[in-house]
N, C-alpha and C positions, 0 to 999 in steps of 0.2 A: 692483436689489438681489439678486434671485433669481439673476441671471447671475453676480454676484460670488460668491455662496454656492456656486454650482455649480462655479466655477473652483477655489475653495478646497477644496471637497470632493474634486474630482478630483486636486488636488495632494497632498492628505493621503493619498489612496488610493495615489497613485504613490509617495510616500515610504515608506508602509507596505510596499508590495510590494518596493521596493528593499531595505528592511531584511531582509525574508524571503529575498530572492534572495542577498543578501550573506552572511547567516547560513548558508544552505544550502551556499554555496561554501566558506566557512570550515570547515564541519563535515565536509568531505571529508577533512580531516587531523586532526580531533580530535572529542571527544565534547561533547555539549551542556553537561555539568557543568563542563567546563573552559573554555567559551566566555565571554568577557567582553563586556559590552555596548559598551565603548569600542572593541573590535576591530570590532564590527559597524558602529557609527556612523562610525568612521574609514574603513571600506571604502566607505560610502555618501557620505561627505563632508558629514555633518551634525553638529551639536553633540550631545554625549551627552544633554543635556536633551531633545532631540527624540525620543529613544527612548521616553521616558515618555508622550509624547502618543499612543502606539500600543500599548505593552505595559507592564505593571507591572514585569516582570522577565523574565529569559531563559527561565524556565519558561513564562510566557505565550507568548513567541515560539515556544517548542518545541511547545506545544499547537496554535498556529496552523499550524505546519509539518505537524503530524500531520493536521489537517483538510485542508490543501492536498494532502498526499500520498495520503491514503486516502479523503477525503470524496467525491472525484469518481469513485472506482472502483466504486461500488455498481452502476451500470448495466452496467459491464464484467463484474462477477461474475455478475450475473443472466444476461447474454448467454452467459457461459461455460458455465453449467449448465442454462440453459433451452432451449426449442426442442423440436421434434418429431422430430429426427433420432435414429438409434440411438445406443447408448452410445459406440461407436468414433468416430463422427462428432463427437459432443459433446466427447469427450476430445481429439481432434485440434484442434478449434477452441479449446478451453480452453488448450492448450499454446501454440498460435500467438498467442492474445491476450496471454498472460503474457509471451511472448518479445518481442512488439512493444512492450508497455508498458515493459519493462525497458530495451530499446534506446532508447526515447524519453525515459525519465525515470530514468536511472541514479542521479542524486543523491538523488532522493526515496526510491528503493528502498534505497539505502545508508543513508540516515538512519533509516528504519524498522527495518532489520535491526540497526543498531547500538543504537538507543535503546529497542528493545523490551525489552531487559534492561539498560538503562543506569541511570545514577545519579540521574535526576530522576523522582521518583515520579509527579508529575502527568502527565508525558509518558508514562510506562509505563501509567498508568491510561487516558489518552486513546487510546493504541494498543489496549489491551485492549478498551475500549468499542467502538471501530470494528470490531475483529475479531469481537466478539460480534454486532454488527449484520450483518456478512457471514454469520456462521453461521446466523442466523435467516433471512436472505434465501435462502441455499442450502437450508435446511430447507423453506421454503415451496415452492421449486421442486421439490425431491425428493418432497414430499408429493403432487404432481400426477402422478407417474409410476405406471403400473400396477404396477411392481415393488414399490411401497411399500405395497401392500395388506396389511393386518394389522400393519403397523409402528406402534408407539406413537410419540407425539410425542417422548418422551425418546430413543428409539432413533434417530429421524430426526435429532434434534439432535446426537446423538453422531456419526452418519455425516457430517453436514454439517461438524462440527468437524474430522473427519479430512480431508475434502476441502480445507477452508480451510487447515489446517496444511500439507498437501502442496503447495498452491499457493504458500504462503510459502517453503517450502523450495526449490521449483522456481525462484521468482523470485530467491532468493539465489544459487543456482547459476548461473543465467543472468547475473547481475550479475558474478560472478567471470569468466565467459567474456568479457563485454563489456569489462571492465577489462583483460583480457589482450590485447585488440586483435586484429589479424589473425592472430596466432599461436593465438588461441583459437577460430578458425572451426570446425575439425574437432571441437574439444571442444564447441562449441555444438550441432553436429549430433548428437553423441553424447548430449548432455544432453536434446535434444528427444525422441530415441527412448526414453531411459531414463525421462523424465518421463511420457511417454504409457504406457509399460509399467507404471509404478507406479500410475497412475490406473486402468489396466485391472485391475490386481490388486485394488485396492480395490473396483472395480465387480464383479469376480467374487466376492469375498467377500460383497458385498451380496446377490447372487442366492441365496446359500446360508445367509444369516444365520437365516432362519426355520426352516431344517432343524434 
């Protein structure tokens, strides 16, 4: 009996993931607010009623995509801003991590970039909540730096928000280069240099904030 339940659960999870994957592919050409559940189920090859075994509506599916796109990034964000290296080394590592992530997961990055200001409120809220978590995690890392001596918690949170916003902007620009294909290779290298310089500029401002 337990084996049968395990097989059913595995099949249910497989169908759920197929719905997410199909939706993500369809969202390459449209926004979530215009996506119909019948489009998604048709792409997977299941009946429309099967959709409701996993999601109550397309907004539910969108929130699940947010979790899939951003939920796994928390270790990456901590790795990007943590460590004992100097500021330049951390900046170089952060840009490299962002670039590799965009190259590996362009569809997820595109989805977040589009839906962050899209027409589905629950999805906008889910993205905002995840970004707030990133900001807190970056703030905790920044608080451990000697340069943070004398900074208030609110000041560190403000700085963390600036870093997170800049990382999002960098990811969006890398996505444009990825979608340009081979013709965008030189642009990608230019973006890497510019992104590093922009983060250095933020870091430089940090050193003089208490002045």
